[in-house]
C-alpha positions in Angstrom: -72.7 1.4 74.6 -70.0 -0.5 76.4 -67.2 1.3 78.2 -64.8 -0.9 76.1 -66.4 0.0 72.7 -63.5 1.0 70.3 -61.0 0.9 73.1 -57.6 -0.7 72.3 -56.5 -3.4 74.7 -53.1 -5.2 74.7 -53.2 -8.5 76.5 -50.1 -10.6 77.2 -50.5 -14.3 77.9 -53.7 -14.2 75.8 -53.5 -17.7 74.4 -55.1 -19.4 77.4 -56.7 -19.1 80.8 -57.4 -15.6 82.2 -55.8 -13.8 79.3 -57.9 -15.6 76.7 -61.1 -15.2 78.8 -60.4 -11.5 79.1 -59.7 -11.2 75.3 -63.0 -12.8 74.6 -64.9 -10.6 77.0 -63.2 -7.4 75.6 -64.0 -8.4 72.0 -67.6 -9.1 73.0 -67.8 -5.6 74.5 -66.5 -4.0 71.3 -62.8 -3.5 72.1 -60.0 -3.8 69.6 -57.7 -6.4 71.1 -54.0 -7.3 70.6 -53.5 -10.9 71.8 -49.9 -11.8 72.6 -48.5 -15.2 73.6 -45.2 -17.0 73.0 -46.7 -20.2 71.5 -47.7 -19.5 67.9 -49.7 -22.7 67.6 -51.8 -21.9 70.6 -52.5 -18.4 69.4 -53.5 -19.7 66.0 -55.8 -22.2 67.5 -57.7 -19.7 69.8 -58.2 -17.1 67.1 -60.3 -19.5 65.1 -63.0 -19.1 67.7 -62.8 -15.3 68.2 -65.0 -12.7 66.6 -64.2 -9.0 66.5 -61.4 -6.6 65.7 -58.1 -8.2 66.8 -54.6 -9.0 65.9 -52.1 -11.5 67.3 -48.5 -11.0 68.1 -46.3 -14.0 68.9 -43.6 -13.1 71.4 -41.9 -13.9 74.7 -42.4 -11.2 77.3 -39.0 -12.0 78.8 -37.3 -10.7 75.6 -37.0 -6.9 75.3 -37.1 -7.0 71.5 -40.4 -9.0 71.6 -42.0 -6.5 73.9 -40.9 -3.6 71.7 -42.3 -5.4 68.6 -45.6 -6.1 70.5 -46.2 -2.4 71.2 -45.0 -1.3 67.8 -47.5 -3.7 66.1 -50.3 -2.6 68.4 -49.7 1.1 67.7 -49.2 0.5 64.0 -52.6 -1.2 63.7 -54.6 0.9 66.2 -52.7 4.1 66.9 -52.7 4.0 70.7 -53.4 1.8 73.8 -56.2 2.3 76.3 -55.8 -0.9 78.3 -52.6 -2.9 79.0 -53.2 -6.2 80.7 -50.0 -7.8 81.8 -51.2 -11.4 82.3 -48.4 -13.6 81.0 -46.8 -15.7 83.7 -45.5 -19.1 84.8 -45.7 -20.9 88.1 -43.3 -23.9 88.1 -43.3 -25.8 91.4 -40.0 -26.4 93.3 -39.3 -26.6 97.0 -36.8 -23.9 98.1 -34.1 -26.4 98.8 -34.3 -27.7 95.2 -34.2 -24.3 93.5 -31.8 -23.6 90.7 -30.6 -20.4 89.2 -32.2 -21.3 85.9 -35.6 -21.8 87.7 -35.3 -18.4 89.4 -34.2 -16.6 86.2 -37.0 -18.1 84.1 -39.7 -17.2 86.7 -38.4 -13.6 87.2 -37.7 -13.0 83.5 -41.3 -13.9 82.6 -43.2 -12.7 85.7 -41.3 -9.5 86.6 -38.9 -8.4 83.9 -41.5 -9.1 81.1 -44.3 -6.9 82.5 -41.8 -4.1 83.4 -40.3 -4.0 80.0 -43.7 -4.2 78.3 -44.9 -1.2 80.4 -41.7 0.7 79.5 -42.4 0.3 75.8 -46.2 1.0 76.1 -46.2 4.1 78.3 -45.7 6.6 75.6 -48.6 5.1 73.7 -51.1 4.6 76.6 -53.9 7.2 76.4 -54.3 9.6 79.2 -57.0 8.1 81.4 -55.9 4.6 80.3 -55.5 1.5 82.4 -52.5 -0.7 83.3 -53.6 -4.0 84.9 -51.2 -6.6 86.4 -52.2 -10.2 87.1 -50.6 -11.1 90.3 -51.8 -14.0 92.6 -53.1 -14.6 96.0 -50.1 -16.9 96.4 -47.8 -14.1 97.3 -50.1 -13.0 100.2 -50.7 -16.5 101.6 -47.6 -18.6 101.0 -47.9 -22.0 99.4 -45.3 -24.8 99.6 -43.2 -25.1 96.4 -44.1 -21.7 95.1 -41.4 -19.5 96.8 -40.0 -18.0 93.7 -43.4 -17.6 92.0 -44.7 -15.9 95.2 -41.7 -13.6 95.3 -42.2 -12.7 91.6 -45.8 -11.8 92.2 -44.9 -9.7 95.3 -42.3 -7.9 93.2 -44.9 -7.1 90.5 -47.3 -5.7 93.1 -44.5 -3.5 94.5 -43.7 -2.3 91.0 -47.3 -1.4 90.3 -47.4 0.7 93.4 -44.5 2.8 92.3 -45.8 3.0 88.7 -49.1 4.4 90.1 -47.3 7.4 91.4 -45.4 7.9 88.2 -48.4 8.0 85.9 -51.1 9.5 88.1 -50.6 13.0 86.4 -51.8 11.4 83.2 -54.9 9.9 84.8 -53.7 6.4 84.1 -55.0 3.9 86.6 -52.7 1.1 87.7 -54.3 -2.0 89.3 -53.0 -5.4 90.4 -55.5 -8.3 90.7 -54.6 -11.2 92.9 -56.9 -14.1 91.9 -57.2 -17.2 94.0 -57.4 -20.7 92.5 -58.9 -20.7 89.0 -58.9 -23.7 86.7 -56.5 -22.6 84.1 -53.5 -24.3 82.4 -51.1 -22.6 84.8 -53.1 -23.8 87.8 -53.1 -27.4 86.5 -49.3 -27.3 86.3 -49.1 -26.2 89.9 -50.6 -29.4 91.0 
């Protein structure tokens, strides 16, 4: 029997790339999966090829109300959450001397505020011994031209996860941050 059998996993950014691949694997392993993404059409398209016990929730992680609804719908359907995978993110390219406040706000709203607000809503419903997983990036460790704000957002996410680890350790909840290198996903293609 798989370790994921009958576990409940909530995945943000599940309509493509790493999030979708994770959802497919979790479903194959017998998990109950809540797929979240902000593009309704993309979610509807991917679920046609999925098998297993899942629901979809359309929402924008940068919106507090959408995060609250995501967790409410997950708990209403499945009762609790065993795995929370905070995968949603964007990586627009802009040299530092061309940055705008709008660019900064969009990146930090989706890449930092979104995961933090999702965790806040989910914590009361994550089972003791559960897992919170953040998708960061190797970019914040290496530094790549044009990705200063993206890199800063991923570094902030890693710092948040370290603090969160100490806050939830008494419940046996594991907090991990992955930092993948280049993977051919839609976000990677947009980075150039």
